[in-house]
NUMIMAR-290551 format. One line per field, with one value per residue (C-alpha): residue number from 1; residue in three letters; chain; x, y, z. Coordinates in nm, 4 decimals, always signed. Example, Ala and Ser with C-alpha at 12.3 -4.5 7.8 and 13.67 -1.06 7.14 Angstrom:
k: [1:2]
r: [ALA:SER]
c: [A:A]
u: [+1.2300:+1.3670]
v: [-0.4500:-0.1060]
w: [+0.7800:+0.7140]
END
This chain:
k: [1:2:3:4:5:6:7:8:9:10:11:12:13:14:15:16:17:18:19:20:21:22:23:24:25:26:27:28:29:30:31:32:33:34:35:36:37:38:39:40:41:42:43:44:45:46:47:48:49:50:51:52:53:54:55:56:57:58:59:60:61:62:63:64:65:66:67:68:69:70:71:72:73:74:75:76:77:78:79:80:81:82:83:84:85:86:87:88:89:90:91:92:93:94:95:96:97:98:99:100:101:102:103:104:105:106:107:108:109:110:111:112:113]
r: [MET:ARG:LYS:VAL:MET:ALA:GLY:MET:ASP:LEU:HIS:GLY:ASN:ASN:VAL:MET:VAL:GLY:ILE:VAL:ASP:ASP:GLN:GLY:ALA:ARG:LEU:GLN:HIS:ARG:ARG:LEU:ALA:CYS:GLU:LEU:PRO:GLU:ILE:ILE:GLU:PHE:LEU:ALA:PRO:TYR:LYS:ALA:GLU:LEU:GLU:SER:ILE:ALA:VAL:GLU:SER:THR:PHE:ASN:TRP:TYR:TRP:LEU:VAL:ASP:GLY:LEU:ARG:ALA:ALA:GLY:PHE:PRO:VAL:VAL:LEU:ALA:ASN:PRO:VAL:ARG:LEU:LEU:ARG:PHE:LEU:GLY:GLN:ARG:VAL:ARG:GLY:ILE:LEU:TYR:HIS:GLY:ILE:HIS:HIS:GLN:ARG:LEU:PRO:TYR:GLN:ASN:ALA:PRO:LYS:VAL:ARG]
c: [A:A:A:A:A:A:A:A:A:A:A:A:A:A:A:A:A:A:A:A:A:A:A:A:A:A:A:A:A:A:A:A:A:A:A:A:A:A:A:A:A:A:A:A:A:A:A:A:A:A:A:A:A:A:A:A:A:A:A:A:A:A:A:A:A:A:A:A:A:A:A:A:A:A:A:A:A:A:A:A:A:A:A:A:A:A:A:A:A:A:A:A:A:A:A:A:A:A:A:A:A:A:A:A:A:A:A:A:A:A:A:A:A]
u: [+0.7633:+0.5260:+0.6346:+0.5226:+0.5418:+0.4972:+0.4199:+0.5049:+0.3268:+0.5307:+0.4231:+0.5807:+0.4469:+0.3337:+0.3564:+0.0795:+0.2270:+0.0518:+0.1795:+0.0214:+0.1300:+0.1943:-0.1616:-0.2644:-0.4232:-0.4217:-0.1977:-0.1630:-0.2044:-0.1250:-0.1073:+0.2428:+0.4386:+0.7656:+0.9486:+1.1993:+1.1868:+0.8047:+0.8136:+1.0808:+0.8607:+0.5680:+0.7678:+0.9432:+0.7252:+0.7168:+1.1129:+1.1954:+0.9201:+0.9562:+1.0626:+1.0660:+0.9453:+0.8762:+0.8955:+0.7803:+1.0729:+0.9399:+1.1192:+1.1694:+1.2726:+1.6200:+1.5931:+1.3323:+1.5142:+1.8732:+1.7174:+1.5435:+1.8166:+2.0470:+1.8164:+1.8412:+1.5039:+1.4722:+1.3972:+1.3440:+1.2454:+0.9493:+0.9364:+0.5725:+0.5631:+0.6286:+0.3614:+0.1110:+0.1731:+0.1264:-0.2131:-0.3355:-0.4791:-0.3872:-0.4862:-0.4017:-0.0883:-0.0378:+0.2148:+0.0305:-0.2963:-0.2005:-0.0273:-0.2617:-0.5864:-0.4690:-0.4556:-0.1029:-0.1481:+0.1476:+0.2806:+0.2665:+0.3744:+0.6321:+0.9987:+1.1030:+1.4771]
v: [+0.3890:+0.1910:-0.0284:-0.0239:-0.2481:-0.1946:-0.4347:-0.3499:-0.5082:-0.3626:-0.3689:-0.2481:+0.0841:+0.1406:-0.0021:-0.0545:+0.0250:-0.0526:+0.0211:-0.1122:-0.0645:-0.3325:-0.3706:-0.4292:-0.0640:+0.0551:+0.3557:+0.4625:+0.3017:+0.4066:+0.3454:+0.5305:+0.5727:+0.3311:+0.6423:+0.6291:+0.9755:+0.9605:+0.6094:+0.7835:+1.0576:+0.8641:+0.6457:+0.9179:+1.0094:+0.6461:+0.6195:+0.6103:+0.3736:+0.1248:-0.2237:-0.3736:-0.3078:-0.6259:-0.6465:-0.9460:-1.0756:-1.0618:-0.9791:-0.6040:-0.5685:-0.4789:-0.0908:-0.0418:-0.2591:-0.1082:+0.2554:+0.1954:+0.0321:+0.3318:+0.5734:+0.3776:+0.2034:-0.1597:-0.3701:-0.7472:-0.9732:-1.1895:-1.5175:-1.5205:-1.9019:-1.9249:-1.6384:-1.8484:-2.1394:-1.9231:-1.7781:-2.1034:-1.9072:-1.7103:-1.3196:-1.0816:-0.8652:-1.1000:-0.9038:-0.5718:-0.7301:-0.9704:-0.7038:-0.4048:-0.6296:-0.7991:-1.1408:-1.1502:-1.0340:-0.8359:-1.0418:-1.3854:-1.2811:-1.5045:-1.3999:-1.2842:-1.2230]
w: [+0.8934:+0.6750:+0.3746:+0.0649:-0.2469:-0.6116:-0.9016:-1.2466:-1.5662:-1.8693:-2.2437:-2.5340:-2.5203:-2.1572:-1.7979:-1.5288:-1.1828:-0.8640:-0.5201:-0.2127:+0.2005:+0.4239:+0.5207:+0.1816:+0.1062:-0.2762:-0.2447:-0.6083:-0.9553:-1.2906:-1.6668:-1.7746:-2.1113:-2.1181:-2.0182:-1.7385:-1.6098:-1.6068:-1.4174:-1.1637:-1.1081:-1.0112:-0.7696:-0.6364:-0.3419:-0.2329:-0.2275:+0.1231:+0.2110:-0.0838:+0.0045:-0.3353:-0.6542:-0.8616:-1.2294:-1.4584:-1.6081:-1.9532:-2.3111:-2.2397:-1.8975:-1.9029:-1.9447:-1.6629:-1.4035:-1.5026:-1.4976:-1.1718:-0.9964:-1.1275:-0.9571:-0.6140:-0.6455:-0.4882:-0.7909:-0.8086:-1.1128:-1.0696:-1.2329:-1.4293:-1.3961:-1.0296:-0.9756:-1.1720:-0.9339:-0.6264:-0.7535:-0.9009:-1.2059:-1.5202:-1.5179:-1.7373:-1.6144:-1.3287:-1.1127:-1.1303:-1.0990:-0.8386:-0.6136:-0.6848:-0.6496:-0.3471:-0.4977:-0.3751:+0.0246:+0.0948:+0.3907:+0.2077:-0.1561:-0.2903:-0.2577:-0.6510:-0.7310]
END
């Protein structure tokens, strides 16, 4: 079974979600409303394959992480400062863009908790 990883860039009224497989192939990406049912519906087809969903630990992450964990998704928090050091550059939406645009190679992505 292939392994899949997701990255989420959470904003006040939307969340960018990028999903890649263990070969770095982009599987899906979308901007969604900050509505937990909509986010869970988007992720549901990948649930069995998801190794982790990384969410940037910004000011408003609690509801998303708690809701996804309650729904049985493997969620980890990512420290934006540590990701900056890993990437060596600042990009907007560092986690989503790092994963989705392959600035964070799947195999070499930093461990985030």
